[in-house]
C-alpha positions as CSV (number, residue, x, y, z in Angstrom):
1,M,-26.8,7.9,23.6
2,K,-30.3,7.0,23.1
3,E,-31.0,5.6,26.7
4,V,-29.8,4.7,30.4
5,I,-30.8,2.3,33.0
6,V,-31.8,3.9,36.1
7,E,-32.9,1.7,39.0
8,N,-33.9,-1.0,36.3
9,K,-35.9,1.1,34.4
10,V,-35.2,2.5,30.8
11,V,-34.7,6.4,30.6
12,D,-34.8,7.8,26.9
13,S,-35.8,11.4,27.4
14,P,-32.8,13.7,26.6
15,S,-33.4,15.6,29.6
16,E,-34.1,12.8,31.8
17,I,-30.6,11.2,30.7
18,S,-28.5,14.4,31.6
19,S,-30.5,14.8,34.8
20,S,-30.0,11.1,35.7
21,F,-26.2,11.4,35.1
22,N,-26.1,14.8,37.4
23,T,-27.7,13.0,40.2
24,F,-25.6,9.9,39.7
25,F,-22.2,12.0,39.7
26,S,-23.3,14.0,42.7
27,E,-24.1,11.1,44.8
28,I,-21.9,8.3,43.8
29,A,-19.0,9.6,46.0
30,G,-21.5,9.5,49.0
31,K,-22.6,6.1,48.2
32,I,-19.1,4.5,48.2
33,K,-18.1,6.4,51.3
34,Q,-20.8,4.8,53.1
35,N,-19.4,1.3,52.5
36,I,-15.8,2.2,53.8
37,P,-14.9,0.7,57.0
38,S,-14.0,2.9,59.5
39,T,-10.4,2.9,61.3
40,S,-8.8,4.5,64.3
41,V,-5.7,5.4,62.0
42,K,-5.8,9.1,61.2
43,P,-4.3,10.3,58.0
44,E,-1.7,12.8,59.7
45,S,-0.3,9.7,61.2
46,Y,1.3,9.2,57.4
47,L,2.5,13.2,57.4
48,E,5.4,14.9,58.2
49,Q,4.9,18.4,59.3
50,N,6.9,20.9,57.3
51,S,8.4,23.8,59.1
52,D,11.0,24.7,57.1
53,Y,9.2,26.7,54.0
54,E,5.5,27.8,53.2
55,W,3.3,29.4,50.8
56,S,1.0,32.0,52.4
57,S,0.4,34.6,49.9
58,Y,0.6,35.1,46.0
59,R,0.8,38.2,44.2
60,F,1.7,38.3,40.4
61,S,2.4,40.4,37.4
62,P,0.2,40.9,34.3
63,E,2.8,38.9,32.6
64,V,1.8,35.9,34.6
65,T,-1.7,36.3,33.4
66,L,-0.8,36.9,29.8
67,K,1.0,33.5,30.1
68,A,-1.9,31.8,31.5
69,I,-4.2,33.1,28.7
70,A,-1.6,32.1,26.3
71,S,-1.7,28.4,27.5
72,L,-5.5,28.1,27.0
73,Q,-6.5,25.8,24.0
74,T,-7.8,28.0,21.1
75,K,-11.2,26.8,21.1
76,T,-14.6,28.5,19.5
77,S,-16.8,26.4,21.7
78,L,-18.7,28.4,24.7
79,D,-18.6,28.0,28.1
80,I,-21.6,27.7,30.4
81,F,-21.6,31.8,30.4
82,D,-21.2,31.6,26.5
83,V,-17.4,32.9,26.5
84,S,-14.8,31.2,24.3
85,S,-11.1,30.8,25.0
86,K,-10.3,32.1,21.3
87,V,-12.3,35.4,22.0
88,V,-10.4,35.9,25.3
89,K,-7.0,35.2,23.8
90,Y,-7.8,37.8,20.9
91,V,-8.6,40.7,23.5
92,A,-6.1,39.5,26.2
93,N,-3.8,42.9,26.0
94,E,-7.1,44.6,26.7
95,I,-8.5,42.8,29.6
96,V,-5.1,41.6,31.2
97,D,-4.9,44.6,33.9
98,P,-8.4,44.3,35.4
99,L,-7.8,40.4,35.2
100,T,-4.6,40.6,37.1
101,Y,-6.2,43.1,39.9
102,I,-9.5,40.6,40.2
103,F,-7.3,37.6,40.5
104,N,-4.6,39.0,42.9
105,L,-7.5,40.2,45.2
106,C,-9.1,36.7,44.9
107,F,-5.6,35.4,46.6
108,L,-5.3,38.4,48.7
109,K,-8.8,37.4,50.3
110,G,-8.7,33.8,50.0
111,H,-11.7,33.6,47.9
112,M,-12.6,31.7,44.6
113,P,-15.7,33.5,43.1
114,S,-18.8,31.2,43.2
115,K,-19.5,31.9,39.3
116,L,-16.1,30.3,38.7
117,K,-16.9,27.3,40.3
118,I,-20.0,26.1,38.0
119,S,-19.2,23.5,35.4
120,R,-20.8,22.2,32.5
121,T,-20.1,18.4,33.1
122,V,-20.0,15.9,30.3
123,P,-20.0,11.9,30.7
124,I,-17.0,10.3,29.1
125,F,-17.7,6.3,28.3
126,K,-14.8,4.3,29.8
127,D,-15.7,0.8,29.1
128,G,-18.6,-2.0,29.5
129,K,-22.2,-1.3,28.8
130,R,-23.1,1.8,27.2
131,N,-26.4,2.3,29.1
132,E,-25.0,2.0,32.5
133,L,-24.3,5.1,34.4
134,S,-21.2,3.7,36.2
135,N,-19.3,3.0,33.1
136,Y,-18.8,6.6,32.6
137,R,-16.4,9.4,34.2
138,P,-17.6,13.0,34.4
139,I,-15.2,15.7,32.8
140,S,-15.9,19.2,33.8
141,C,-16.0,21.8,31.3
142,L,-15.0,25.0,33.4
143,P,-15.8,28.6,32.7
144,V,-12.9,30.3,30.4
145,F,-11.8,32.6,33.5
146,S,-11.9,29.8,36.0
147,K,-8.9,28.0,33.9
148,I,-7.1,31.4,33.7
149,I,-6.9,31.8,37.5
150,E,-6.3,28.0,37.9
151,K,-3.7,27.9,35.5
152,I,-2.0,30.9,37.7
153,A,-2.3,29.2,40.8
154,A,-1.3,25.6,39.0
155,L,1.9,27.3,38.0
156,K,2.9,28.7,41.1
157,L,1.9,25.4,43.1
158,Q,4.0,23.2,40.6
159,E,6.9,25.4,41.1
160,Y,6.3,25.3,45.0
161,L,6.5,21.4,44.9
162,K,9.3,21.1,42.7
163,V,11.3,23.5,44.3
164,H,11.0,21.8,47.9
165,D,10.8,18.3,46.6
166,I,7.5,17.4,47.9
167,L,6.1,15.0,45.7
168,Y,7.0,11.2,45.8
169,K,9.7,10.6,43.3
170,F,8.0,7.4,41.9
171,Q,5.0,9.3,41.0
172,F,5.2,10.1,37.2
173,G,1.6,11.4,36.5
174,F,0.6,14.9,35.6
175,Q,4.2,16.2,35.8
176,S,6.0,18.0,33.0
177,G,8.8,15.8,31.5
178,K,7.2,12.5,32.7
179,S,4.9,10.2,31.0
180,A,3.7,6.6,31.0
181,V,6.9,5.2,29.6
182,H,8.6,6.1,33.0
183,P,6.8,3.9,35.4
184,L,6.7,0.9,33.1
185,L,10.5,1.4,32.4
186,H,11.2,1.2,36.1
187,L,9.0,-1.7,36.7
188,V,10.5,-3.6,33.8
189,N,13.9,-2.6,35.0
190,Y,13.1,-4.0,38.3
191,V,11.8,-7.2,37.3
192,A,14.6,-7.6,34.8
193,Q,17.0,-7.0,37.6
194,A,15.4,-9.6,39.8
195,F,15.7,-12.3,37.0
196,N,19.3,-11.4,36.8
197,R,19.3,-12.7,40.6
198,D,17.2,-15.6,39.8
199,E,14.5,-14.0,41.6
200,Y,10.6,-14.2,41.5
201,V,8.7,-10.7,41.3
202,V,5.3,-10.1,42.7
203,A,3.4,-7.2,41.4
204,I,0.1,-6.0,42.7
205,F,-2.0,-3.7,40.6
206,L,-4.1,-1.7,42.5
207,D,-7.5,-0.2,41.1
208,L,-9.1,2.6,43.2
209,K,-12.8,2.9,43.3
210,K,-13.7,6.4,41.8
211,A,-10.3,7.8,43.1
212,F,-10.9,11.5,41.9
213,D,-14.5,11.6,43.0
214,L,-13.7,10.2,46.4
215,V,-11.1,12.8,47.5
216,D,-12.2,14.5,51.1
217,H,-11.9,18.2,51.0
218,S,-11.0,18.3,55.1
219,I,-8.2,15.6,54.4
220,L,-6.8,17.4,51.2
221,L,-6.7,20.8,53.0
222,L,-5.1,19.1,56.2
223,K,-2.2,17.7,53.5
224,L,-1.7,21.0,51.9
225,E,-1.3,22.7,55.3
226,F,1.3,19.8,56.2
227,I,3.4,20.8,53.2
228,G,3.5,24.4,54.2
229,I,0.3,26.0,52.3
230,K,-1.3,28.2,54.9
231,G,-2.8,31.6,55.3
232,N,-4.9,33.1,52.6
233,M,-3.6,30.6,50.1
234,L,-5.0,27.6,52.0
235,K,-8.2,29.7,52.3
236,W,-8.3,30.1,48.7
237,F,-7.8,26.5,48.0
238,E,-10.5,26.0,50.3
239,S,-12.7,28.3,48.8
240,Y,-11.8,26.9,45.3
241,L,-12.8,23.2,46.4
242,K,-15.9,24.1,48.6
243,N,-19.7,24.3,47.4
244,R,-18.8,23.3,43.5
245,Q,-21.6,23.3,41.3
246,Q,-22.5,21.5,37.9
247,Y,-24.8,21.0,35.2
248,V,-24.5,17.8,33.0
249,M,-24.8,17.9,29.5
250,V,-25.6,14.8,27.1
251,N,-26.0,14.9,23.4
252,G,-26.4,18.8,23.5
253,T,-29.1,18.7,26.3
254,L,-28.4,20.3,29.7
255,S,-29.8,18.7,32.8
256,P,-32.7,21.2,34.3
257,N,-31.1,21.2,37.9
258,L,-27.8,22.6,39.1
259,T,-26.2,20.2,41.7
260,E,-23.7,21.3,44.4
261,F,-21.0,18.8,45.7
262,N,-18.5,19.0,48.4
263,V,-16.4,16.2,47.6
264,S,-14.0,15.2,44.7
265,V,-11.5,17.3,42.7
266,P,-12.8,18.5,39.3
267,Q,-12.0,15.9,36.4
268,G,-10.9,17.9,33.6
269,S,-9.7,21.0,35.7
270,I,-6.2,22.3,35.9
271,L,-5.6,22.2,39.5
272,G,-7.4,18.9,39.9
273,P,-4.7,16.5,39.2
274,I,-1.9,18.3,41.0
275,L,-4.3,18.5,43.9
276,F,-4.9,14.7,43.4
277,L,-1.3,13.9,43.3
278,I,-0.8,15.7,46.7
279,Y,-3.7,13.8,48.2
280,I,-2.1,10.5,47.3
281,N,1.5,11.6,47.9
282,D,1.9,9.6,51.4
283,M,0.7,6.4,50.2
284,H,4.0,4.7,50.0
285,K,4.6,5.3,53.3
286,S,2.0,2.9,54.7
287,N,4.0,0.0,53.3
288,S,7.3,-1.4,52.2
289,L,6.5,-2.8,48.8
290,L,8.1,-0.7,46.1
291,N,5.3,1.6,45.1
292,S,5.2,3.1,41.5
293,H,2.3,5.6,40.4
294,F,1.0,7.2,37.3
295,A,-1.9,9.2,38.8
296,D,-4.1,6.8,40.3
297,D,-2.8,3.6,38.6
298,T,-0.6,1.9,41.3
299,S,1.7,-0.7,41.1
300,A,3.3,-2.3,44.2
301,V,6.0,-4.8,43.6
302,I,8.8,-7.2,45.7
303,S,10.9,-9.9,44.5
304,G,12.3,-12.8,46.2
305,K,13.6,-16.4,45.9
306,R,11.0,-17.8,47.2
307,I,7.3,-17.6,46.4
308,E,6.3,-19.2,49.8
309,D,8.0,-16.4,51.6
310,L,6.5,-13.6,49.4
311,V,3.1,-14.2,49.7
312,P,2.4,-14.0,53.5
313,F,4.7,-10.8,53.3
314,V,2.6,-9.2,50.3
315,N,-0.6,-10.0,52.1
316,K,0.5,-8.1,55.2
317,E,1.4,-5.3,53.3
318,M,-1.4,-5.0,51.1
319,Q,-3.3,-4.9,54.9
320,K,-1.4,-1.7,55.6
321,I,-2.2,-0.2,52.2
322,G,-5.9,-0.9,53.0
323,T,-5.6,0.9,56.3
324,W,-4.2,4.0,54.7
325,L,-7.0,3.9,52.0
326,R,-9.6,3.8,55.1
327,A,-7.6,6.7,56.8
328,N,-7.9,8.7,53.6
329,K,-11.7,7.6,53.1
330,L,-10.6,6.0,49.7
331,A,-11.7,2.4,48.5
332,I,-10.1,-0.2,46.5
333,N,-11.9,-2.2,43.9
334,T,-11.1,-5.8,44.6
335,S,-12.4,-7.2,41.5
336,K,-10.2,-5.2,39.1
337,T,-7.0,-5.4,41.3
338,K,-4.7,-7.9,40.0
339,V,-1.6,-10.1,41.0
340,M,1.0,-10.9,38.4
341,I,4.1,-13.2,39.1
342,F,7.1,-12.4,36.8
343,H,9.3,-15.2,36.2
344,P,12.0,-16.5,33.6
345,K,10.7,-19.1,31.2
346,G,11.0,-22.6,32.5
347,K,10.8,-21.4,36.4
348,N,7.9,-23.0,38.2
349,V,5.5,-21.0,39.9
350,P,3.8,-22.8,43.2
351,E,0.0,-22.2,43.9
352,T,-0.5,-19.0,45.6
353,N,-3.2,-17.5,47.6
354,F,-3.0,-13.7,47.8
355,V,-5.8,-11.7,49.4
356,F,-6.7,-8.2,50.5
357,N,-7.7,-8.0,54.0
358,D,-9.6,-5.1,54.7
359,H,-9.1,-4.8,58.4
360,D,-6.8,-3.1,60.6
361,L,-3.8,-5.1,61.4
362,H,-4.9,-6.3,65.0
363,D,-8.3,-7.0,63.8
364,V,-9.3,-10.9,64.0
365,A,-12.6,-10.8,62.2
366,V,-12.7,-13.1,59.1
367,D,-15.1,-10.8,56.8
368,R,-13.8,-8.5,54.4
369,I,-11.2,-10.6,53.3
370,Y,-11.1,-10.7,49.4
371,P,-8.9,-13.0,47.1
372,I,-6.9,-11.0,44.4
373,E,-7.0,-12.7,41.1
374,R,-3.5,-13.7,39.4
375,I,-3.1,-12.8,36.0
376,T,-1.1,-15.4,33.9
377,N,-0.1,-15.9,30.1
378,Q,-3.1,-18.0,30.0
379,S,-5.7,-15.5,31.3
380,L,-8.6,-14.5,29.3
381,P,-9.9,-12.6,27.4
382,H,-6.2,-11.9,26.8
383,P,-2.9,-13.0,28.3
384,G,-1.4,-10.7,30.5
385,Y,-1.8,-7.6,32.2
386,K,-2.7,-4.1,30.4
387,L,-0.7,-1.5,32.3
388,L,-0.9,2.1,31.1
389,G,-1.4,0.9,27.5
390,V,1.1,-1.9,27.5
391,F,0.3,-5.7,27.8
392,L,2.8,-7.3,30.4
393,D,3.3,-11.0,30.4
394,E,5.1,-13.3,33.1
395,N,8.0,-13.5,31.3
396,L,8.4,-10.0,29.8
397,T,8.4,-11.1,26.2
398,F,6.0,-8.6,25.0
399,D,4.6,-11.1,22.7
400,Y,1.0,-10.1,22.9
401,Q,1.9,-6.3,22.9
402,T,3.7,-7.0,19.5
403,K,0.9,-8.7,18.3
404,C,-1.7,-5.9,19.2
405,I,0.7,-3.2,17.5
406,L,0.7,-5.1,14.4
407,K,-3.1,-5.5,14.3
408,K,-3.4,-1.8,15.0
409,V,-1.1,-0.9,12.0
410,S,-2.7,-3.4,9.8
411,K,-6.0,-1.7,10.3
412,A,-4.6,1.8,9.9
413,Q,-3.2,0.5,6.5
414,F,-6.8,0.3,5.3
415,S,-7.0,4.1,5.2
416,L,-3.5,4.3,3.1
417,R,-5.1,1.8,0.8
418,T,-8.4,3.7,0.4
419,A,-6.7,7.2,0.0
420,K,-3.6,5.9,-2.1
421,N,-5.5,6.7,-5.4
422,V,-6.3,10.1,-4.6
423,L,-3.9,11.5,-2.3
424,S,-0.2,12.4,-3.2
425,T,3.0,10.8,-1.5
426,K,3.3,13.8,0.7
427,A,-0.1,13.5,1.9
428,L,-0.1,9.9,2.2
429,R,3.1,10.5,4.4
430,S,1.0,12.9,6.6
431,L,-1.3,10.1,6.7
432,Y,1.2,7.7,8.1
433,Y,2.4,10.2,10.8
434,G,-1.1,10.5,11.9
435,L,-2.4,7.1,11.9
436,I,0.6,4.8,11.7
437,H,3.6,6.1,13.3
438,P,1.9,6.5,16.9
439,H,1.5,3.0,17.2
440,F,5.2,2.4,16.6
441,L,6.3,5.2,19.0
442,Y,4.3,4.5,22.0
443,C,6.0,3.2,25.0
444,L,8.8,2.3,22.4
445,L,11.4,2.3,25.3
446,V,9.6,-0.5,26.9
447,V,8.4,-2.4,24.0
448,S,12.0,-2.4,22.5
449,C,12.9,-5.0,25.3
450,T,11.1,-7.6,23.2
451,S,12.8,-10.3,21.2
452,S,14.5,-9.4,17.7
453,R,11.9,-11.9,16.3
454,N,8.9,-9.2,17.4
455,L,11.1,-6.4,16.6
456,N,11.8,-7.8,13.1
457,A,8.1,-8.3,12.6
458,L,7.2,-4.7,13.5
459,A,10.2,-3.2,11.3
460,L,8.9,-5.4,8.7
461,K,5.2,-4.0,9.0
462,Q,6.9,-0.3,8.9
463,K,8.7,-0.9,5.6
464,Q,5.5,-2.3,4.1
465,C,4.0,0.7,4.9
466,I,6.9,3.0,3.4
467,R,6.7,0.6,0.3
468,F,3.0,1.2,0.0
469,I,3.3,5.1,0.5
470,S,6.1,5.5,-2.2
471,N,4.2,3.2,-4.5
472,A,7.4,0.6,-4.5
473,K,7.5,-3.1,-5.4
474,Y,7.1,-5.5,-2.3
475,N,10.9,-6.3,-2.5
476,A,12.3,-3.0,-3.2
477,H,15.1,-1.8,-0.9
478,T,13.7,0.6,1.7
479,A,16.7,2.6,2.6
480,P,16.4,4.8,-0.2
481,L,12.4,5.2,0.4
482,F,13.0,6.0,4.0
483,S,15.6,8.7,3.1
484,E,13.3,10.3,0.6
485,L,10.3,10.4,2.8
486,R,12.5,11.6,5.9
487,I,11.1,8.9,8.1
488,L,13.4,7.0,10.6
489,P,13.3,3.1,10.2
490,L,12.4,1.5,13.7
491,P,15.9,0.3,14.5
492,D,17.1,4.0,14.1
493,L,13.9,5.0,16.1
494,I,14.6,2.7,19.0
495,S,17.9,4.0,18.9
496,Q,17.2,7.4,19.0
497,H,14.9,7.2,21.8
498,I,17.7,5.2,23.9
499,Y,20.0,7.7,23.0
500,S,17.6,10.8,24.2
501,F,16.8,9.1,27.3
502,M,20.5,8.4,28.3
503,H,21.4,12.0,27.3
504,S,18.9,13.3,29.9
505,I,20.7,10.9,32.3
506,E,24.2,11.9,31.4
507,Y,23.4,15.5,31.7
508,Y,20.7,15.4,34.5
509,Y,17.8,16.7,32.6
510,N,15.2,14.6,33.9
511,E,14.4,14.2,37.4
512,L,13.0,10.4,36.7
513,H,15.3,8.9,39.4
514,F,16.8,6.5,37.1
515,Q,20.4,7.4,38.6
516,D,20.3,4.3,40.9
517,I,19.9,2.2,37.9
518,F,22.4,3.9,35.7
519,Q,25.8,4.2,37.4
520,R,29.3,5.3,36.1
521,N,32.3,2.8,36.3
522,S,33.9,4.9,39.0
523,E,30.7,5.1,41.1
524,V,30.6,1.1,41.1
525,G,34.3,1.1,41.8
526,T,35.1,-1.7,39.4
527,Q,38.5,-3.3,38.9
528,N,40.7,-2.9,36.0
529,V,38.8,0.1,34.6
530,V,40.8,2.2,32.2
531,L,40.8,5.7,33.3
532,R,39.2,7.0,29.9
533,N,36.2,4.7,30.7
534,S,35.8,5.7,34.1
535,N,32.7,8.0,33.4
536,D,31.0,5.4,31.1
537,F,28.0,3.8,32.6
538,Y,28.4,0.4,34.3
539,L,27.4,-2.6,32.4
540,P,26.5,-5.1,34.9
541,R,27.1,-9.1,34.5
542,I,24.7,-10.9,33.1
543,R,23.3,-14.2,34.2
544,L,21.1,-15.0,31.1
545,E,21.7,-13.9,27.4
546,F,18.1,-12.4,26.9
547,L,18.5,-10.1,29.8
548,K,20.7,-8.0,27.5
549,R,17.8,-6.5,25.9
550,F,16.7,-4.8,28.8
551,P,17.3,-1.1,30.0
552,F,19.7,-1.7,32.9
553,Y,22.0,-3.2,30.4
554,K,21.0,-2.3,26.9
555,F,20.7,1.4,27.4
556,P,24.1,1.9,29.0
557,F,25.6,-0.3,26.2
558,F,24.3,1.8,23.5
559,W,25.1,5.2,25.1
560,N,28.8,3.9,25.8
561,S,29.0,2.9,22.3
562,A,27.8,6.2,20.7
563,M,30.2,8.7,19.0
564,S,32.1,10.8,21.5
565,E,31.3,13.9,19.4
566,I,27.5,13.2,19.6
567,R,27.8,12.2,23.4
568,C,29.7,15.6,24.2
569,I,26.5,17.9,23.1
570,Q,25.1,19.1,26.2
571,D,22.2,21.2,24.7
572,K,19.3,18.9,24.3
573,K,17.7,20.2,21.1
574,E,21.2,20.6,19.4
575,F,21.8,17.0,20.6
576,V,18.5,15.6,18.9
577,Q,19.2,17.4,15.8
578,N,22.4,16.1,15.2
579,L,21.5,12.6,16.2
580,K,18.8,12.6,13.6
581,T,21.4,14.0,11.0
582,V,23.6,11.1,11.8
583,F,20.6,8.6,11.2
584,F,19.6,10.3,7.9
585,N,23.2,10.6,6.5
586,S,23.3,6.8,6.7
587,L,20.3,6.5,4.9
588,D,21.6,8.8,2.3
589,N,25.0,7.1,1.9
590,F,23.3,3.7,1.2
591,E,24.4,1.7,-1.6
592,C,22.4,-0.7,-3.2
593,T,24.0,-3.7,-4.8
594,R,20.8,-5.5,-5.9
595,L,20.3,-6.2,-9.8
596,F,16.9,-5.3,-11.0
597,C,16.2,-3.1,-8.2
598,Y,13.1,-1.1,-8.9
599,I,14.5,2.1,-6.7
600,C,17.9,2.1,-8.0
601,S,17.4,1.2,-11.4
602,N,20.6,-1.4,-11.3
603,T,19.3,-3.0,-14.6
């Protein structure tokens, strides 16, 4: 960046820019906290004291250290002490014993060395004007040896949280086996099931101000203690958090000053995201809405027959959320917090007045009451609300999301055209997988809920790309082309993802808590179910035909219809391999009956 605006003045000197960012990042949390209203509610009022388990000490073997080193990304870039992860990985066997001894001593003494708490922080642009400091988030580039001890602690902490089932079940961020598609699936399922009951769904999409930056260390340590982390391990986490220091680097220029801060969890660190999950883990206890999280992206939803009844209820629950936020010294961004009312097409939505009341429940003051903007299909600059990279509209049509995918693919096709004359088919295939295929794959389980018209448009666009890679005519059969390139057509991709997802449900590979949505015939107790179908997944009665495309009906239907020889394979890897074999065999066995076919030469 060439310049930034600081106190209405243009700053263009490289050292002054990096210094301005350093000052801004170190002071932003304190400035926001000054404007957070106080509350008599204590953060511990939402917590339940654990007495059944604890983690107070940790001693590990050199094998654990080697595993942590192996997990480092192989980079030649140097950290703040001119050490690269590539070099550390190269000499791992020579240094593993002293490192293991030192790190074990750190946990035994409850101490994190101060040198390992110095980071080189890089501003990462989010959106808005590029010369405004507030439009950047700080990403910490930590010392290599700090990453190793963090990784060791993180592996043990994640194991502890999993074994004792501590994290909120609808928190999907920063956890192995979970991704952005899962909270979206939960929301889409919830809305579709409400449609099937002829109900509205009110969804509040909360935006927290600088959520990672505002994490209060004393509250975080309190929560760590409540979940059973005590003794020397609690001291170590305290030492890890306190008195962290940073330089800021912008355009290769390091800020002249080293600043210290005692708030936040380091963004870009290994432990930071896990600690943040623990910090907000009790948020759902503050209200009776259905809360779903992906890190700090929070959706709170409720369904009902009458909007007139839902509005005051949601407003009251939002006030409860506000109390929890103040108790935990967090703040909501009222301008970016939105509400959407989901409803089937043709169903009228009366006027609404959703507000965020930032007072305690019994406070009668009228200030700090903020309206929540409602997002509709006519909203600008784009219809609907973008949640975790997917545009949601009021009717769950995914029309605009489909348009966005088609636009991105068309833009990426330009790269194929420019490279067509200089690259081989094999290279073009690799380019397809790098530039185009990810657009089709992203949250495919969710996007596949769109109409057949939209799915056909996406499939045609993919075929267009395949014909281009294969140098085939515009009207050539694509089945032989897909087979030759070993690329699955979009309908098969959708089927593969659905089968794989339901396989995880069938054999309990995932812990995504979809079992309450997908139930067996035997569990539901349906009448007249033949014995051989008792273990099939239950297909609910559908009020409207278009609802059959949503997961709560579509996914069980697919799985129940799958070949028994495929369904009975329990091993996940073997299941996926056999599934691909089935799909590719169907492509290989395609028989073209078209005359004058460019591919088959049926002349």
